[in-house]
Structure formats: C-alpha cells, structure tokens
C-alpha positions as CSV (number, residue, x, y, z in Angstrom):
1,M,-85.4,-4.6,-53.4
2,R,-82.4,-3.6,-51.5
3,S,-79.8,-5.7,-49.6
4,T,-77.5,-3.9,-47.3
5,G,-74.4,-5.5,-45.5
6,G,-70.9,-4.6,-44.2
7,I,-67.7,-5.3,-46.0
8,T,-66.9,-8.4,-43.8
9,R,-70.3,-9.9,-44.8
10,G,-69.7,-8.8,-48.5
11,K,-66.4,-10.6,-48.6
12,R,-67.9,-13.7,-46.9
13,D,-71.2,-13.8,-49.0
14,F,-69.8,-12.2,-52.2
15,L,-71.3,-15.0,-54.5
16,A,-74.7,-14.8,-52.8
17,M,-74.7,-11.1,-53.2
18,V,-73.9,-11.5,-57.0
19,K,-76.8,-14.0,-57.4
20,R,-79.1,-11.5,-55.7
21,V,-78.1,-8.7,-57.9
22,E,-78.6,-11.0,-61.0
23,K,-82.1,-11.3,-59.9
24,G,-82.5,-7.5,-60.0
25,E,-81.8,-6.7,-56.4
26,L,-79.7,-3.6,-55.4
27,A,-76.7,-4.6,-52.9
28,V,-75.3,-1.8,-50.8
29,V,-71.9,-2.4,-49.2
30,T,-71.4,-0.4,-46.0
31,R,-68.5,0.5,-43.8
32,Y,-69.5,1.6,-40.1
33,G,-73.0,1.8,-41.3
34,N,-72.3,4.2,-44.2
35,P,-72.7,3.2,-47.9
36,V,-69.4,2.9,-49.7
37,A,-70.4,0.8,-52.7
38,Y,-73.3,-0.5,-54.8
39,M,-73.7,-3.6,-56.8
40,I,-76.3,-3.5,-59.6
41,L,-76.8,-5.3,-62.9
42,A,-74.3,-4.4,-65.5
43,D,-77.3,-3.8,-67.9
44,R,-78.9,-1.3,-65.5
45,M,-75.5,0.5,-64.9
46,E,-75.0,0.8,-68.8
47,V,-78.4,2.6,-68.9
48,M,-77.5,4.9,-66.1
49,L,-74.2,5.9,-67.7
50,K,-76.0,6.4,-71.1
51,T,-78.5,8.6,-69.3
52,I,-75.8,10.6,-67.6
53,E,-74.1,11.2,-70.9
54,L,-77.3,12.4,-72.5
55,L,-78.2,14.6,-69.6
56,A,-74.8,16.3,-69.8
57,N,-75.3,17.2,-73.4
58,P,-76.9,20.7,-73.7
59,M,-78.4,20.0,-77.1
60,F,-80.1,17.0,-75.8
61,T,-81.5,18.6,-72.7
62,R,-82.8,21.5,-74.8
63,A,-84.4,19.1,-77.3
64,L,-85.9,17.1,-74.4
65,A,-87.4,20.2,-72.9
66,A,-88.9,21.3,-76.2
67,E,-90.4,17.8,-76.8
68,C,-91.7,17.0,-73.3
69,P,-92.9,20.4,-71.7
70,G,-93.6,19.9,-68.0
71,T,-93.4,21.8,-65.0
72,P,-89.9,23.3,-64.9
73,G,-88.2,22.3,-61.5
74,A,-90.7,19.6,-60.8
75,V,-89.4,16.9,-58.6
76,Y,-90.6,13.3,-59.3
77,S,-90.3,10.2,-57.1
78,I,-88.1,7.2,-58.4
79,D,-91.3,5.3,-58.3
80,D,-92.8,7.5,-61.0
81,I,-90.1,6.4,-63.4
82,P,-90.6,3.2,-65.3
83,Y,-87.7,1.0,-65.8
C-alpha cells in the first residue's frame, strides 16, 4: 500500500506516517505534486541496498545468469517478484 502526502502534511503527521510505514506501507513525500522522498521500512531498505550491491558486481550477475537462465531482456512486473 502507498500513502502520498505533501511536505506540510508530512511535518504535521510525521509520527502517523512512521506508524504506517512500520505496518509495511510505503510513504511518498511530495512537493508540488512531485515525489521528493520515500519512507520505507529499514529492513526493506537494507534488502534493497544489498540487492543493488549484488547487481553491481559483474561476477554475481554472470553467476546469476548462468544459474537462472531466462529470457534475456525480459521485463517483469513488480507484482511478479515475491518479497
């Protein structure tokens, strides 16, 4: 689930936003309707950072490609990825 709100609302409702994030919701902070920041669970962020590190490692990506052959260039929906 995603919750979106402006900076003014974020300042006013910060504690409520943190509580929603703790329940697994993604909070998007906007300025003039454009996203400027995201609030996500720290555990989820750690997983994302580790994934980025792994995907930046050429040895890992070669090993992954060899281990999990698929359609090169295939695009998957975020809904197809379990988390």
